[in-house]
C-alpha positions in Angstrom: -107.5 44.2 -71.8 -104.9 44.5 -74.3 -102.8 42.5 -72.2 -105.1 39.4 -72.1 -105.9 39.4 -76.0 -102.2 39.7 -76.4 -101.5 37.0 -74.4 -104.5 34.2 -75.5 -103.3 35.3 -79.4 -99.9 34.0 -78.2 -100.9 30.8 -76.3 -103.1 30.0 -79.4 -100.1 29.8 -82.1 -98.5 26.4 -80.3 -101.9 25.1 -78.9 -102.8 25.1 -83.1 -99.4 23.5 -84.0 -99.7 20.8 -81.3 -103.7 19.5 -82.6 -102.3 19.8 -86.4 -99.7 17.6 -85.1 -101.7 15.0 -83.1 -104.6 15.7 -86.2 -102.4 14.8 -89.0 -101.0 11.2 -86.7 -104.2 10.3 -86.1 -105.5 10.9 -89.2 -102.2 8.1 -90.2 -102.6 5.9 -87.6 -105.1 3.0 -88.9 -102.7 1.3 -91.2 -102.8 2.1 -94.9 -104.0 4.9 -96.5 -106.2 6.0 -99.0 -104.1 5.3 -101.9 -102.9 2.2 -101.0 -106.8 0.9 -100.5 -107.2 2.4 -103.8 -104.6 0.3 -105.8 -105.6 -2.8 -103.9 -108.9 -2.5 -105.5 -107.6 -1.6 -109.1 -105.1 -4.2 -109.0 -108.1 -6.7 -108.5 -109.6 -5.0 -111.0 -106.8 -5.2 -113.7 -106.8 -1.4 -113.8 -103.3 -0.7 -114.7 -103.8 2.7 -116.0 -105.3 4.5 -113.5 -102.8 2.4 -110.7 -100.2 4.9 -112.5 -102.1 7.7 -112.2 -102.2 7.6 -108.5 -98.3 6.2 -108.1 -98.5 10.4 -109.6 -100.1 11.2 -107.0 -97.8 9.5 -104.1 -95.1 10.9 -105.6 -96.8 14.2 -106.0 -97.9 14.7 -102.3 -94.9 12.8 -101.1 -97.0 9.5 -99.4 -94.1 7.5 -100.0 -91.9 9.9 -97.8 -92.0 9.3 -93.3 -94.6 10.8 -91.9 -92.8 13.4 -90.0 -92.3 14.8 -93.7 -95.5 14.3 -95.4 -96.6 16.8 -92.1 -94.3 19.2 -93.1 -95.2 19.5 -96.6 -99.1 19.8 -95.8 -98.2 22.4 -93.4 -96.1 24.8 -95.6 -98.7 23.7 -98.4 -101.8 25.2 -95.9 -100.6 27.9 -94.9 -100.2 29.2 -98.9 -103.2 28.2 -98.8 -103.2 24.8 -101.0 -104.9 22.5 -98.3 -104.0 20.1 -100.8 -106.3 17.5 -103.2 -109.2 15.1 -101.6 -108.5 11.7 -103.3 -111.7 10.4 -103.0 -113.7 13.3 -104.7 -110.3 14.1 -106.8 -111.0 17.8 -106.2 -109.4 20.6 -104.9 -109.8 20.6 -100.4 -110.6 24.4 -100.8 -113.1 24.1 -103.5 -115.0 20.8 -101.5 -115.1 22.6 -98.1 -115.4 26.5 -99.2 -119.5 26.9 -99.3 -119.8 24.2 -96.9 -117.9 25.6 -93.9 -119.6 29.0 -95.1 -123.1 27.0 -95.0 -122.3 25.1 -92.1 -120.9 28.6 -90.1 -124.2 30.4 -90.8 -126.4 27.3 -89.3 -123.7 27.6 -86.1 -124.9 31.6 -85.4 -127.8 31.3 -86.0 -128.2 28.3 -83.5 -126.2 30.4 -81.2 -128.9 33.1 -81.6 -131.6 31.0 -81.2 -130.0 29.1 -78.1 -129.5 32.7 -76.1 -132.3 34.4 -76.8 -134.8 31.9 -75.4 -132.7 30.2 -72.9 -131.4 33.1 -71.3 -134.7 35.0 -70.7 -136.7 31.4 -70.2 -133.9 30.7 -67.5 -134.1 33.8 -65.5 -137.7 33.6 -65.8 -137.8 30.4 -63.8 -134.9 30.9 -61.5 -137.0 34.5 -60.3 -140.3 32.0 -59.8 -138.9 29.1 -58.0 -140.9 25.9 -57.8 -144.0 28.0 -59.7 -145.7 26.6 -62.1 -143.9 28.3 -65.1 -140.9 27.0 -63.1 -141.7 23.8 -63.4 -144.0 23.7 -66.9 -139.9 25.3 -68.4 -138.0 22.5 -66.2 -140.1 19.7 -67.9 -139.6 20.8 -71.4 -136.0 20.9 -71.3 -136.2 17.9 -69.6 -138.0 16.8 -73.4 -135.6 18.6 -75.2 -132.1 17.7 -73.7 -133.8 14.0 -74.2 -135.5 14.2 -77.6 -133.0 12.9 -80.8 -131.8 15.8 -82.9 -132.6 13.2 -85.9 -136.4 12.6 -84.4 -136.9 16.4 -83.9 -135.9 16.3 -87.4 -138.1 14.0 -89.1 -141.0 15.5 -87.0 -140.8 19.3 -88.0 -140.3 18.5 -91.9 -143.1 16.6 -91.8 -145.3 19.3 -90.1 -143.7 21.1 -92.4 -144.7 18.9 -95.7 -148.0 17.7 -94.4 -149.3 21.2 -93.2 -147.5 24.1 -94.6 -146.8 22.6 -97.9 -143.3 23.4 -97.6 -140.5 21.3 -99.0 -137.6 22.0 -96.3 -134.6 19.2 -97.0 -131.7 20.8 -97.6 -131.1 24.3 -97.6 -132.0 25.4 -100.9 -135.3 25.1 -103.5 -134.1 22.5 -106.4 -134.1 25.7 -108.9 -131.3 27.3 -106.3 -128.7 25.0 -105.7 -126.0 25.5 -108.7 -127.9 28.7 -108.9 -125.5 31.8 -108.0 -126.4 34.1 -105.4 -129.2 36.3 -105.7 -131.8 37.7 -103.4 -133.9 35.1 -104.6 -131.5 32.3 -103.7 -130.9 34.2 -99.7 -134.3 34.4 -99.1 -135.0 30.6 -100.1 -132.3 30.0 -97.8 -134.2 31.6 -94.9 -137.0 29.7 -95.7 -135.0 25.9 -95.4 -133.1 27.5 -92.5 -135.2 27.9 -89.7 -135.7 23.8 -89.6 -132.0 22.8 -89.0 -131.5 25.8 -86.7 -134.1 24.8 -84.1 -133.5 21.0 -84.4 -129.7 21.5 -83.3 -130.5 24.0 -81.4 -133.1 22.7 -79.4 -131.0 20.3 -76.4 -128.9 23.3 -76.1 -131.1 25.8 -75.1 -133.2 23.6 -72.8 -129.3 22.9 -71.0 -128.1 26.2 -71.5 -131.8 27.5 -69.2 -131.2 24.9 -67.1 -127.7 26.1 -66.3 -129.0 30.1 -66.1 -131.4 29.1 -63.9 -129.3 27.0 -61.3 -126.7 29.7 -61.5 -129.0 32.6 -60.7 -130.9 30.9 -57.9 -127.0 30.7 -56.4 -126.4 34.0 -57.2 -129.3 35.0 -55.5 -129.5 33.3 -52.1 -125.9 35.3 -51.9 -125.2 37.2 -48.8 -124.8 40.6 -50.9 -127.4 40.3 -52.7 -129.6 39.6 -49.6 -128.2 42.9 -48.7 -128.5 45.0 -51.8 -132.5 43.8 -50.8 -132.1 44.7 -47.6 -131.4 48.8 -48.4 -134.6 48.8 -50.5 -133.3 48.5 -54.5 -136.4 47.6 -56.3 -136.1 44.2 -57.1 -135.6 44.2 -61.2 -132.5 46.2 -59.9 -131.5 43.7 -58.0 -131.9 40.7 -60.7 -130.8 42.6 -63.7 -127.7 44.8 -62.1 -126.4 42.8 -59.8 -127.2 38.8 -60.2 -127.9 38.2 -63.7 -124.4 40.2 -64.3 -122.5 37.5 -62.4 -124.3 34.4 -63.2 -124.2 34.7 -66.5 -119.9 34.2 -66.7 -120.2 30.8 -67.5 -122.7 31.2 -69.9 -120.4 33.0 -71.9 -118.1 30.4 -71.2 -120.0 28.0 -73.2 -120.5 30.2 -75.9 -117.0 29.8 -77.0 -116.7 25.9 -76.6 -120.4 25.6 -78.8 -120.0 27.0 -82.1 -117.1 24.4 -83.3 -119.0 22.0 -81.6 -122.0 22.9 -83.4 -120.7 22.3 -87.0 -119.0 19.0 -86.1 -122.3 17.9 -84.1 -124.5 18.5 -86.7 -124.0 15.1 -88.7 -126.4 13.0 -88.3 -129.0 16.0 -88.6 -127.4 17.0 -91.9 -127.7 13.7 -93.0 -131.6 13.3 -92.2 -132.2 16.7 -93.8 -129.9 16.6 -96.4 -128.2 19.5 -95.7 -124.2 20.7 -97.2 -122.6 21.5 -94.7 -119.2 20.3 -93.5 -120.6 17.2 -90.8 -121.3 14.8 -93.4 -118.0 15.4 -95.7 -115.9 15.5 -93.0 -117.7 12.0 -91.1 -116.9 10.2 -95.4 -113.5 11.3 -94.8 -112.3 9.9 -92.1 -114.0 6.6 -92.6 -111.7 6.6 -96.6 -108.6 8.2 -94.9 -108.3 11.0 -97.2 -105.9 12.8 -95.3 -105.7 16.1 -96.5 -109.3 16.7 -96.3 -109.9 15.2 -93.0 -107.0 17.4 -91.8 -108.3 20.8 -93.1 -111.3 20.4 -91.8 -110.1 19.7 -88.1 -107.7 22.7 -88.1 -110.5 24.6 -88.8 -112.8 23.4 -86.2 -109.5 23.8 -84.2 -109.4 27.6 -84.8 -113.1 28.2 -84.9 -112.5 26.6 -81.3 -109.6 28.8 -80.4 -111.5 31.8 -81.8 -114.3 31.1 -80.1 -113.1 30.6 -76.2 -110.8 34.3 -77.5 -114.3 36.0 -78.0 -115.2 34.7 -74.8 -112.5 35.6 -72.3 -113.1 39.6 -74.7 -116.5 39.1 -73.7 -115.9 38.0 -70.1 -114.1 40.6 -69.5 -115.7 43.4 -70.9 -118.5 41.7 -69.0 -117.2 40.9 -64.8 -114.0 43.3 -65.1 -112.6 41.8 -62.0 -111.2 39.3 -65.2 -109.3 42.4 -66.3 -107.9 43.6 -63.5 -106.8 39.5 -62.6 -104.7 39.5 -66.1 
């Protein structure tokens, strides 16, 4: 297992470097840059004082240098904890993404927990009752969950919360707690608002994972060694949970490693509809205006989350399936 972990970490480093290079090039690929466009706007308005400030920025960040030198400057600063300065918001990138990234990670972890706690038991329940009323009902519900857009479900839940319960669930905090320091009251307020985005973002993933778990388990239950276990007189619950589920869950664990960054990056529409202070809308805005330091830093963190998620998934697979440990 130790060899497996070391090998995976060794693979992560060059992959992270390559992805950072590709990301930096893609962000700078469209013609012009943020400062060039800004200077043109200022010239059209005749604002020469602001233009001098922007020229100082260009010199400070080396934006007049070749692209590879800009990349090296950015990476060197990033490794020292200086993620650069956002041109659009005129604030340090670390300050901009700090709390947003923490809230995005919180929503993603809660969404994954919600998805697993519902999808896996529901998939097992449906597979062990194939073609029954409950199996068909769960299949019908899962198809609805996969086909319903997240933003539509968000609007429905917000309406139900306000009209029937009197709860305003837009955003993650009540107005009095938005800029307040962290306290027990603010944490409780966060929990009160958190359930709606978790359900909205997680419902489609729950439906999809349930279908995958059901299909995997049905395939395993039809294999020869399961029939052999049954013929030896083992209890059906022991056959299902000890022999079948343990193998059927392997693809689900692999998917979980990719779910974490996918949830963070894929929450943009839901965050806009529900006014969530997460990283998705900020990332979209940075890409639209070519705010390269902000967009590049967010991309690096998303890549890092993906690599860490895959590493944790590999470790979990090694713990669940001994064959993987022995092969590696």
